[in-house]
PDB file of N, CA, C and O in Angstrom:
ATOM      1  N   MET A   1     -79.343 -98.176  50.378  1.00  0.00           N
ATOM      2  CA  MET A   1     -78.358 -97.300  50.813  1.00  0.00           C
ATOM      3  C   MET A   1     -77.991 -96.340  49.706  1.00  0.00           C
ATOM      4  O   MET A   1     -77.592 -96.782  48.628  1.00  0.00           O
ATOM      5  N   SER A   2     -78.112 -95.014  49.934  1.00  0.00           N
ATOM      6  CA  SER A   2     -77.819 -94.095  48.854  1.00  0.00           C
ATOM      7  C   SER A   2     -76.280 -93.998  48.625  1.00  0.00           C
ATOM      8  O   SER A   2     -75.474 -94.413  49.459  1.00  0.00           O
ATOM      9  N   THR A   3     -75.928 -93.433  47.457  1.00  0.00           N
ATOM     10  CA  THR A   3     -74.538 -93.309  47.143  1.00  0.00           C
ATOM     11  C   THR A   3     -73.866 -92.438  48.177  1.00  0.00           C
ATOM     12  O   THR A   3     -72.757 -92.828  48.541  1.00  0.00           O
ATOM     13  N   ARG A   4     -74.320 -91.369  48.696  1.00  0.00           N
ATOM     14  CA  ARG A   4     -73.784 -90.586  49.663  1.00  0.00           C
ATOM     15  C   ARG A   4     -73.492 -91.349  50.939  1.00  0.00           C
ATOM     16  O   ARG A   4     -72.420 -91.219  51.531  1.00  0.00           O
ATOM     17  N   GLU A   5     -74.545 -92.213  51.385  1.00  0.00           N
ATOM     18  CA  GLU A   5     -74.246 -93.023  52.598  1.00  0.00           C
ATOM     19  C   GLU A   5     -73.312 -94.005  52.394  1.00  0.00           C
ATOM     20  O   GLU A   5     -72.554 -94.313  53.313  1.00  0.00           O
ATOM     21  N   TYR A   6     -73.252 -94.578  51.253  1.00  0.00           N
ATOM     22  CA  TYR A   6     -72.235 -95.557  50.949  1.00  0.00           C
ATOM     23  C   TYR A   6     -70.759 -94.941  50.820  1.00  0.00           C
ATOM     24  O   TYR A   6     -69.793 -95.610  51.187  1.00  0.00           O
ATOM     25  N   ALA A   7     -70.622 -93.768  50.337  1.00  0.00           N
ATOM     26  CA  ALA A   7     -69.441 -93.018  50.347  1.00  0.00           C
ATOM     27  C   ALA A   7     -68.925 -92.752  51.794  1.00  0.00           C
ATOM     28  O   ALA A   7     -67.751 -92.945  52.110  1.00  0.00           O
ATOM     29  N   LYS A   8     -69.882 -92.297  52.655  1.00  0.00           N
ATOM     30  CA  LYS A   8     -69.675 -92.025  54.057  1.00  0.00           C
ATOM     31  C   LYS A   8     -69.137 -93.339  54.753  1.00  0.00           C
ATOM     32  O   LYS A   8     -68.152 -93.308  55.491  1.00  0.00           O
ATOM     33  N   THR A   9     -69.790 -94.413  54.495  1.00  0.00           N
ATOM     34  CA  THR A   9     -69.344 -95.738  55.041  1.00  0.00           C
ATOM     35  C   THR A   9     -67.983 -96.167  54.687  1.00  0.00           C
ATOM     36  O   THR A   9     -67.197 -96.681  55.482  1.00  0.00           O
ATOM     37  N   LEU A  10     -67.740 -95.913  53.390  1.00  0.00           N
ATOM     38  CA  LEU A  10     -66.283 -96.258  52.883  1.00  0.00           C
ATOM     39  C   LEU A  10     -65.295 -95.255  53.471  1.00  0.00           C
ATOM     40  O   LEU A  10     -64.171 -95.647  53.784  1.00  0.00           O
ATOM     41  N   ILE A  11     -65.633 -94.055  53.627  1.00  0.00           N
ATOM     42  CA  ILE A  11     -64.568 -93.067  54.372  1.00  0.00           C
ATOM     43  C   ILE A  11     -64.314 -93.546  55.724  1.00  0.00           C
ATOM     44  O   ILE A  11     -63.161 -93.610  56.149  1.00  0.00           O
ATOM     45  N   ASP A  12     -65.395 -93.913  56.478  1.00  0.00           N
ATOM     46  CA  ASP A  12     -65.114 -94.419  57.830  1.00  0.00           C
ATOM     47  C   ASP A  12     -64.300 -95.648  57.930  1.00  0.00           C
ATOM     48  O   ASP A  12     -63.777 -95.951  59.002  1.00  0.00           O
ATOM     49  N   GLN A  13     -64.156 -96.411  56.810  1.00  0.00           N
ATOM     50  CA  GLN A  13     -63.316 -97.598  56.828  1.00  0.00           C
ATOM     51  C   GLN A  13     -61.819 -97.274  56.377  1.00  0.00           C
ATOM     52  O   GLN A  13     -60.925 -98.099  56.569  1.00  0.00           O
ATOM     53  N   ILE A  14     -61.598 -96.129  55.814  1.00  0.00           N
ATOM     54  CA  ILE A  14     -60.263 -95.751  55.469  1.00  0.00           C
ATOM     55  C   ILE A  14     -59.406 -95.334  56.650  1.00  0.00           C
ATOM     56  O   ILE A  14     -59.819 -94.464  57.417  1.00  0.00           O
ATOM     57  N   PRO A  15     -58.161 -95.954  56.837  1.00  0.00           N
ATOM     58  CA  PRO A  15     -57.345 -95.636  57.956  1.00  0.00           C
ATOM     59  C   PRO A  15     -57.013 -94.153  57.815  1.00  0.00           C
ATOM     60  O   PRO A  15     -56.997 -93.538  56.749  1.00  0.00           O
ATOM     61  N   GLU A  16     -56.741 -93.640  59.066  1.00  0.00           N
ATOM     62  CA  GLU A  16     -56.416 -92.166  59.205  1.00  0.00           C
ATOM     63  C   GLU A  16     -55.218 -91.750  58.406  1.00  0.00           C
ATOM     64  O   GLU A  16     -55.171 -90.626  57.905  1.00  0.00           O
ATOM     65  N   SER A  17     -54.195 -92.668  58.263  1.00  0.00           N
ATOM     66  CA  SER A  17     -52.964 -92.479  57.659  1.00  0.00           C
ATOM     67  C   SER A  17     -53.154 -92.231  56.110  1.00  0.00           C
ATOM     68  O   SER A  17     -52.334 -91.570  55.472  1.00  0.00           O
ATOM     69  N   LYS A  18     -54.335 -92.822  55.509  1.00  0.00           N
ATOM     70  CA  LYS A  18     -54.486 -92.771  54.071  1.00  0.00           C
ATOM     71  C   LYS A  18     -55.630 -91.766  53.665  1.00  0.00           C
ATOM     72  O   LYS A  18     -55.952 -91.544  52.498  1.00  0.00           O
ATOM     73  N   LEU A  19     -56.209 -91.181  54.784  1.00  0.00           N
ATOM     74  CA  LEU A  19     -57.208 -90.058  54.411  1.00  0.00           C
ATOM     75  C   LEU A  19     -56.503 -88.750  53.848  1.00  0.00           C
ATOM     76  O   LEU A  19     -57.188 -87.917  53.254  1.00  0.00           O
ATOM     77  N   ILE A  20     -55.391 -88.597  53.996  1.00  0.00           N
ATOM     78  CA  ILE A  20     -54.588 -87.521  53.364  1.00  0.00           C
ATOM     79  C   ILE A  20     -54.575 -87.666  51.864  1.00  0.00           C
ATOM     80  O   ILE A  20     -54.430 -86.642  51.196  1.00  0.00           O
ATOM     81  N   PHE A  21     -54.702 -88.756  51.303  1.00  0.00           N
ATOM     82  CA  PHE A  21     -54.768 -89.034  49.905  1.00  0.00           C
ATOM     83  C   PHE A  21     -56.259 -88.725  49.334  1.00  0.00           C
ATOM     84  O   PHE A  21     -56.475 -88.344  48.183  1.00  0.00           O
ATOM     85  N   VAL A  22     -57.238 -88.949  50.312  1.00  0.00           N
ATOM     86  CA  VAL A  22     -58.658 -88.885  49.661  1.00  0.00           C
ATOM     87  C   VAL A  22     -59.153 -87.425  49.776  1.00  0.00           C
ATOM     88  O   VAL A  22     -59.901 -86.937  48.928  1.00  0.00           O
ATOM     89  N   VAL A  23     -58.678 -86.704  50.926  1.00  0.00           N
ATOM     90  CA  VAL A  23     -59.299 -85.383  51.125  1.00  0.00           C
ATOM     91  C   VAL A  23     -59.082 -84.495  49.814  1.00  0.00           C
ATOM     92  O   VAL A  23     -60.071 -83.914  49.367  1.00  0.00           O
ATOM     93  N   PRO A  24     -57.995 -84.371  49.246  1.00  0.00           N
ATOM     94  CA  PRO A  24     -57.791 -83.527  48.114  1.00  0.00           C
ATOM     95  C   PRO A  24     -58.930 -83.746  46.929  1.00  0.00           C
ATOM     96  O   PRO A  24     -59.468 -82.853  46.273  1.00  0.00           O
ATOM     97  N   TYR A  25     -59.136 -85.063  46.839  1.00  0.00           N
ATOM     98  CA  TYR A  25     -60.087 -85.420  45.783  1.00  0.00           C
ATOM     99  C   TYR A  25     -61.471 -85.071  46.170  1.00  0.00           C
ATOM    100  O   TYR A  25     -62.253 -84.641  45.322  1.00  0.00           O
ATOM    101  N   LEU A  26     -61.827 -85.239  47.445  1.00  0.00           N
ATOM    102  CA  LEU A  26     -63.172 -84.777  47.861  1.00  0.00           C
ATOM    103  C   LEU A  26     -63.295 -83.173  47.778  1.00  0.00           C
ATOM    104  O   LEU A  26     -64.336 -82.607  47.444  1.00  0.00           O
ATOM    105  N   GLN A  27     -62.195 -82.564  48.098  1.00  0.00           N
ATOM    106  CA  GLN A  27     -62.294 -81.025  47.999  1.00  0.00           C
ATOM    107  C   GLN A  27     -62.604 -80.640  46.594  1.00  0.00           C
ATOM    108  O   GLN A  27     -63.417 -79.746  46.355  1.00  0.00           O
ATOM    109  N   GLY A  28     -61.969 -81.299  45.650  1.00  0.00           N
ATOM    110  CA  GLY A  28     -62.234 -80.897  44.244  1.00  0.00           C
ATOM    111  C   GLY A  28     -63.567 -81.354  43.872  1.00  0.00           C
ATOM    112  O   GLY A  28     -64.193 -80.655  43.074  1.00  0.00           O
ATOM    113  N   ALA A  29     -64.111 -82.445  44.336  1.00  0.00           N
ATOM    114  CA  ALA A  29     -65.369 -82.950  43.940  1.00  0.00           C
ATOM    115  C   ALA A  29     -66.402 -82.162  44.637  1.00  0.00           C
ATOM    116  O   ALA A  29     -67.544 -82.288  44.194  1.00  0.00           O
ATOM    117  N   ALA A  30     -66.245 -81.465  45.522  1.00  0.00           N
ATOM    118  CA  ALA A  30     -67.155 -80.720  46.378  1.00  0.00           C
ATOM    119  C   ALA A  30     -67.423 -79.317  45.779  1.00  0.00           C
ATOM    120  O   ALA A  30     -68.388 -78.656  46.162  1.00  0.00           O
ATOM    121  N   LEU A  31     -66.512 -78.841  44.780  1.00  0.00           N
ATOM    122  CA  LEU A  31     -66.719 -77.592  44.261  1.00  0.00           C
ATOM    123  C   LEU A  31     -67.943 -77.548  43.320  1.00  0.00           C
ATOM    124  O   LEU A  31     -68.210 -78.480  42.561  1.00  0.00           O
ATOM    125  N   PRO A  32     -68.652 -76.447  43.408  1.00  0.00           N
ATOM    126  CA  PRO A  32     -69.842 -76.277  42.606  1.00  0.00           C
ATOM    127  C   PRO A  32     -69.475 -76.501  41.075  1.00  0.00           C
ATOM    128  O   PRO A  32     -68.373 -76.102  40.701  1.00  0.00           O
ATOM    129  N   ASP A  33     -70.283 -77.080  40.216  1.00  0.00           N
ATOM    130  CA  ASP A  33     -70.135 -77.194  38.738  1.00  0.00           C
ATOM    131  C   ASP A  33     -69.890 -75.939  37.969  1.00  0.00           C
ATOM    132  O   ASP A  33     -69.255 -75.957  36.914  1.00  0.00           O
ATOM    133  N   ASP A  34     -70.421 -74.777  38.521  1.00  0.00           N
ATOM    134  CA  ASP A  34     -70.306 -73.409  37.905  1.00  0.00           C
ATOM    135  C   ASP A  34     -69.098 -72.713  38.119  1.00  0.00           C
ATOM    136  O   ASP A  34     -68.942 -71.595  37.629  1.00  0.00           O
ATOM    137  N   VAL A  35     -68.154 -73.307  38.859  1.00  0.00           N
ATOM    138  CA  VAL A  35     -67.051 -72.669  39.210  1.00  0.00           C
ATOM    139  C   VAL A  35     -66.191 -72.376  38.028  1.00  0.00           C
ATOM    140  O   VAL A  35     -65.865 -73.358  37.360  1.00  0.00           O
ATOM    141  N   GLU A  36     -65.755 -71.185  37.640  1.00  0.00           N
ATOM    142  CA  GLU A  36     -64.901 -70.884  36.428  1.00  0.00           C
ATOM    143  C   GLU A  36     -63.489 -71.418  36.629  1.00  0.00           C
ATOM    144  O   GLU A  36     -62.887 -71.215  37.684  1.00  0.00           O
ATOM    145  N   MET A  37     -62.988 -72.066  35.668  1.00  0.00           N
ATOM    146  CA  MET A  37     -61.670 -72.484  35.629  1.00  0.00           C
ATOM    147  C   MET A  37     -60.697 -71.445  35.201  1.00  0.00           C
ATOM    148  O   MET A  37     -60.989 -70.741  34.235  1.00  0.00           O
ATOM    149  N   PRO A  38     -59.513 -71.270  35.855  1.00  0.00           N
ATOM    150  CA  PRO A  38     -58.625 -70.201  35.597  1.00  0.00           C
ATOM    151  C   PRO A  38     -58.235 -70.179  34.138  1.00  0.00           C
ATOM    152  O   PRO A  38     -58.102 -71.278  33.600  1.00  0.00           O
ATOM    153  N   ASN A  39     -58.023 -69.052  33.391  1.00  0.00           N
ATOM    154  CA  ASN A  39     -57.631 -69.065  32.117  1.00  0.00           C
ATOM    155  C   ASN A  39     -55.998 -69.363  31.991  1.00  0.00           C
ATOM    156  O   ASN A  39     -55.276 -69.559  32.968  1.00  0.00           O
ATOM    157  N   ALA A  40     -55.599 -69.363  30.758  1.00  0.00           N
ATOM    158  CA  ALA A  40     -54.009 -69.732  30.584  1.00  0.00           C
ATOM    159  C   ALA A  40     -53.222 -68.760  31.316  1.00  0.00           C
ATOM    160  O   ALA A  40     -52.264 -69.121  31.999  1.00  0.00           O
ATOM    161  N   LYS A  41     -53.616 -67.397  31.198  1.00  0.00           N
ATOM    162  CA  LYS A  41     -52.710 -66.303  31.794  1.00  0.00           C
ATOM    163  C   LYS A  41     -52.603 -66.583  33.315  1.00  0.00           C
ATOM    164  O   LYS A  41     -51.517 -66.581  33.894  1.00  0.00           O
ATOM    165  N   THR A  42     -53.821 -66.830  33.952  1.00  0.00           N
ATOM    166  CA  THR A  42     -53.819 -67.169  35.368  1.00  0.00           C
ATOM    167  C   THR A  42     -53.003 -68.327  35.807  1.00  0.00           C
ATOM    168  O   THR A  42     -52.243 -68.299  36.775  1.00  0.00           O
ATOM    169  N   LEU A  43     -53.212 -69.372  35.013  1.00  0.00           N
ATOM    170  CA  LEU A  43     -52.498 -70.648  35.323  1.00  0.00           C
ATOM    171  C   LEU A  43     -51.071 -70.420  35.148  1.00  0.00           C
ATOM    172  O   LEU A  43     -50.301 -71.015  35.901  1.00  0.00           O
ATOM    173  N   ALA A  44     -50.593 -69.599  34.209  1.00  0.00           N
ATOM    174  CA  ALA A  44     -49.183 -69.273  34.033  1.00  0.00           C
ATOM    175  C   ALA A  44     -48.688 -68.426  35.293  1.00  0.00           C
ATOM    176  O   ALA A  44     -47.582 -68.646  35.785  1.00  0.00           O
ATOM    177  N   ALA A  45     -49.455 -67.556  35.741  1.00  0.00           N
ATOM    178  CA  ALA A  45     -49.047 -66.796  36.896  1.00  0.00           C
ATOM    179  C   ALA A  45     -48.966 -67.702  38.135  1.00  0.00           C
ATOM    180  O   ALA A  45     -48.001 -67.569  38.888  1.00  0.00           O
ATOM    181  N   ILE A  46     -49.901 -68.598  38.392  1.00  0.00           N
ATOM    182  CA  ILE A  46     -49.851 -69.435  39.504  1.00  0.00           C
ATOM    183  C   ILE A  46     -48.578 -70.355  39.383  1.00  0.00           C
ATOM    184  O   ILE A  46     -47.946 -70.640  40.400  1.00  0.00           O
ATOM    185  N   GLU A  47     -48.221 -70.792  38.217  1.00  0.00           N
ATOM    186  CA  GLU A  47     -47.134 -71.578  37.967  1.00  0.00           C
ATOM    187  C   GLU A  47     -45.781 -70.792  38.289  1.00  0.00           C
ATOM    188  O   GLU A  47     -44.830 -71.328  38.858  1.00  0.00           O
ATOM    189  N   GLU A  48     -45.797 -69.559  37.892  1.00  0.00           N
ATOM    190  CA  GLU A  48     -44.554 -68.703  38.274  1.00  0.00           C
ATOM    191  C   GLU A  48     -44.501 -68.404  39.683  1.00  0.00           C
ATOM    192  O   GLU A  48     -43.387 -68.246  40.183  1.00  0.00           O
ATOM    193  N   VAL A  49     -45.531 -68.301  40.401  1.00  0.00           N
ATOM    194  CA  VAL A  49     -45.493 -68.095  41.777  1.00  0.00           C
ATOM    195  C   VAL A  49     -44.969 -69.368  42.561  1.00  0.00           C
ATOM    196  O   VAL A  49     -44.152 -69.293  43.479  1.00  0.00           O
ATOM    197  N   GLU A  50     -45.496 -70.476  42.124  1.00  0.00           N
ATOM    198  CA  GLU A  50     -45.157 -71.752  42.637  1.00  0.00           C
ATOM    199  C   GLU A  50     -43.653 -71.941  42.402  1.00  0.00           C
ATOM    200  O   GLU A  50     -42.929 -72.444  43.262  1.00  0.00           O
ATOM    201  N   ASN A  51     -43.210 -71.526  41.223  1.00  0.00           N
ATOM    202  CA  ASN A  51     -41.671 -71.778  40.996  1.00  0.00           C
ATOM    203  C   ASN A  51     -40.910 -70.816  41.866  1.00  0.00           C
ATOM    204  O   ASN A  51     -39.883 -71.218  42.414  1.00  0.00           O
ATOM    205  N   MET A  52     -41.324 -69.578  42.041  1.00  0.00           N
ATOM    206  CA  MET A  52     -40.618 -68.559  42.988  1.00  0.00           C
ATOM    207  C   MET A  52     -40.554 -69.207  44.364  1.00  0.00           C
ATOM    208  O   MET A  52     -39.510 -69.118  45.011  1.00  0.00           O
ATOM    209  N   ILE A  53     -41.524 -69.799  44.808  1.00  0.00           N
ATOM    210  CA  ILE A  53     -41.570 -70.287  46.152  1.00  0.00           C
ATOM    211  C   ILE A  53     -40.705 -71.487  46.391  1.00  0.00           C
ATOM    212  O   ILE A  53     -40.128 -71.685  47.460  1.00  0.00           O
ATOM    213  N   GLU A  54     -40.641 -72.285  45.340  1.00  0.00           N
ATOM    214  CA  GLU A  54     -39.810 -73.555  45.278  1.00  0.00           C
ATOM    215  C   GLU A  54     -38.327 -73.134  45.311  1.00  0.00           C
ATOM    216  O   GLU A  54     -37.512 -73.635  46.086  1.00  0.00           O
ATOM    217  N   THR A  55     -38.047 -72.187  44.420  1.00  0.00           N
ATOM    218  CA  THR A  55     -36.469 -71.879  44.129  1.00  0.00           C
ATOM    219  C   THR A  55     -36.078 -70.743  45.027  1.00  0.00           C
ATOM    220  O   THR A  55     -34.873 -70.511  45.118  1.00  0.00           O
ATOM    221  N   GLY A  56     -36.954 -69.974  45.730  1.00  0.00           N
ATOM    222  CA  GLY A  56     -36.613 -68.793  46.527  1.00  0.00           C
ATOM    223  C   GLY A  56     -36.334 -67.648  45.750  1.00  0.00           C
ATOM    224  O   GLY A  56     -35.879 -66.639  46.289  1.00  0.00           O
ATOM    225  N   LYS A  57     -36.571 -67.703  44.485  1.00  0.00           N
ATOM    226  CA  LYS A  57     -36.135 -66.409  43.631  1.00  0.00           C
ATOM    227  C   LYS A  57     -37.266 -65.723  43.161  1.00  0.00           C
ATOM    228  O   LYS A  57     -38.377 -66.248  43.220  1.00  0.00           O
ATOM    229  N   GLY A  58     -37.070 -64.470  42.647  1.00  0.00           N
ATOM    230  CA  GLY A  58     -38.163 -63.633  42.205  1.00  0.00           C
ATOM    231  C   GLY A  58     -38.359 -62.456  43.085  1.00  0.00           C
ATOM    232  O   GLY A  58     -37.728 -62.333  44.135  1.00  0.00           O
ATOM    233  N   GLU A  59     -39.260 -61.559  42.654  1.00  0.00           N
ATOM    234  CA  GLU A  59     -39.402 -60.388  43.458  1.00  0.00           C
ATOM    235  C   GLU A  59     -40.388 -60.633  44.585  1.00  0.00           C
ATOM    236  O   GLU A  59     -41.361 -61.356  44.370  1.00  0.00           O
ATOM    237  N   HIS A  60     -40.202 -60.092  45.741  1.00  0.00           N
ATOM    238  CA  HIS A  60     -40.998 -60.253  46.873  1.00  0.00           C
ATOM    239  C   HIS A  60     -41.312 -58.860  47.428  1.00  0.00           C
ATOM    240  O   HIS A  60     -40.380 -58.107  47.710  1.00  0.00           O
ATOM    241  N   PHE A  61     -42.569 -58.493  47.592  1.00  0.00           N
ATOM    242  CA  PHE A  61     -42.913 -57.183  48.075  1.00  0.00           C
ATOM    243  C   PHE A  61     -43.412 -57.251  49.336  1.00  0.00           C
ATOM    244  O   PHE A  61     -44.270 -58.054  49.702  1.00  0.00           O
ATOM    245  N   GLU A  62     -42.780 -56.251  50.146  1.00  0.00           N
ATOM    246  CA  GLU A  62     -43.163 -56.264  51.762  1.00  0.00           C
ATOM    247  C   GLU A  62     -43.632 -54.812  51.815  1.00  0.00           C
ATOM    248  O   GLU A  62     -42.958 -53.871  51.396  1.00  0.00           O
ATOM    249  N   GLY A  63     -44.867 -54.706  52.375  1.00  0.00           N
ATOM    250  CA  GLY A  63     -45.452 -53.344  52.484  1.00  0.00           C
ATOM    251  C   GLY A  63     -46.932 -53.415  52.417  1.00  0.00           C
ATOM    252  O   GLY A  63     -47.534 -54.486  52.342  1.00  0.00           O
ATOM    253  N   SER A  64     -47.502 -52.266  52.446  1.00  0.00           N
ATOM    254  CA  SER A  64     -48.964 -52.228  52.417  1.00  0.00           C
ATOM    255  C   SER A  64     -49.557 -52.290  50.934  1.00  0.00           C
ATOM    256  O   SER A  64     -48.823 -52.068  49.971  1.00  0.00           O
ATOM    257  N   THR A  65     -50.788 -52.570  50.796  1.00  0.00           N
ATOM    258  CA  THR A  65     -51.389 -52.550  49.510  1.00  0.00           C
ATOM    259  C   THR A  65     -51.278 -51.216  48.872  1.00  0.00           C
ATOM    260  O   THR A  65     -51.057 -51.133  47.664  1.00  0.00           O
ATOM    261  N   ALA A  66     -51.428 -50.102  49.669  1.00  0.00           N
ATOM    262  CA  ALA A  66     -51.296 -48.776  49.134  1.00  0.00           C
ATOM    263  C   ALA A  66     -49.836 -48.561  48.612  1.00  0.00           C
ATOM    264  O   ALA A  66     -49.634 -47.935  47.572  1.00  0.00           O
ATOM    265  N   ASP A  67     -48.870 -49.071  49.326  1.00  0.00           N
ATOM    266  CA  ASP A  67     -47.490 -49.017  48.714  1.00  0.00           C
ATOM    267  C   ASP A  67     -47.311 -49.696  47.546  1.00  0.00           C
ATOM    268  O   ASP A  67     -46.586 -49.235  46.664  1.00  0.00           O
ATOM    269  N   LEU A  68     -47.931 -50.824  47.421  1.00  0.00           N
ATOM    270  CA  LEU A  68     -47.812 -51.701  46.251  1.00  0.00           C
ATOM    271  C   LEU A  68     -48.310 -50.932  44.981  1.00  0.00           C
ATOM    272  O   LEU A  68     -47.673 -50.832  43.933  1.00  0.00           O
ATOM    273  N   PHE A  69     -49.581 -50.391  45.244  1.00  0.00           N
ATOM    274  CA  PHE A  69     -50.226 -49.734  44.168  1.00  0.00           C
ATOM    275  C   PHE A  69     -49.500 -48.472  43.687  1.00  0.00           C
ATOM    276  O   PHE A  69     -49.482 -48.129  42.505  1.00  0.00           O
ATOM    277  N   ALA A  70     -48.886 -47.786  44.709  1.00  0.00           N
ATOM    278  CA  ALA A  70     -48.150 -46.508  44.405  1.00  0.00           C
ATOM    279  C   ALA A  70     -46.879 -46.866  43.603  1.00  0.00           C
ATOM    280  O   ALA A  70     -46.503 -46.137  42.685  1.00  0.00           O
ATOM    281  N   GLN A  71     -46.174 -48.071  43.976  1.00  0.00           N
ATOM    282  CA  GLN A  71     -44.972 -48.453  43.267  1.00  0.00           C
ATOM    283  C   GLN A  71     -45.441 -48.752  41.766  1.00  0.00           C
ATOM    284  O   GLN A  71     -44.818 -48.264  40.824  1.00  0.00           O
ATOM    285  N   LEU A  72     -46.547 -49.562  41.577  1.00  0.00           N
ATOM    286  CA  LEU A  72     -46.890 -49.934  40.325  1.00  0.00           C
ATOM    287  C   LEU A  72     -47.290 -48.751  39.523  1.00  0.00           C
ATOM    288  O   LEU A  72     -46.992 -48.721  38.329  1.00  0.00           O
ATOM    289  N   ALA A  73     -47.951 -47.754  40.088  1.00  0.00           N
ATOM    290  CA  ALA A  73     -48.346 -46.531  39.314  1.00  0.00           C
ATOM    291  C   ALA A  73     -47.189 -45.799  38.912  1.00  0.00           C
ATOM    292  O   ALA A  73     -47.192 -45.173  37.852  1.00  0.00           O
ATOM    293  N   ALA A  74     -46.094 -45.830  39.754  1.00  0.00           N
ATOM    294  CA  ALA A  74     -44.824 -45.090  39.361  1.00  0.00           C
ATOM    295  C   ALA A  74     -44.134 -45.740  38.346  1.00  0.00           C
ATOM    296  O   ALA A  74     -43.352 -45.091  37.652  1.00  0.00           O
ATOM    297  N   GLU A  75     -44.336 -47.116  38.128  1.00  0.00           N
ATOM    298  CA  GLU A  75     -43.581 -47.968  37.157  1.00  0.00           C
ATOM    299  C   GLU A  75     -44.253 -47.695  35.804  1.00  0.00           C
ATOM    300  O   GLU A  75     -43.661 -47.999  34.768  1.00  0.00           O
ATOM    301  N   GLY A  76     -45.474 -47.129  35.778  1.00  0.00           N
ATOM    302  CA  GLY A  76     -46.150 -46.799  34.536  1.00  0.00           C
ATOM    303  C   GLY A  76     -46.941 -48.001  34.032  1.00  0.00           C
ATOM    304  O   GLY A  76     -47.586 -47.921  32.986  1.00  0.00           O
TER     305      GLY A  76
END
């Protein structure tokens, strides 16, 4: 039995209620090896957004992409 077949057999034995813990790991393992990892600036931005979502604080823009770019251009 190949490793892939063995893994599928094990997955079939996991109760549905526990699969939620396995799926994120499988998603990460399924990424190609050549995927670039985010740099420190991107990771900091992701953390900032997650914090804004959790706390409900921060700026929130509602409008079109064109409106957003117009606002950013006006801010200089």
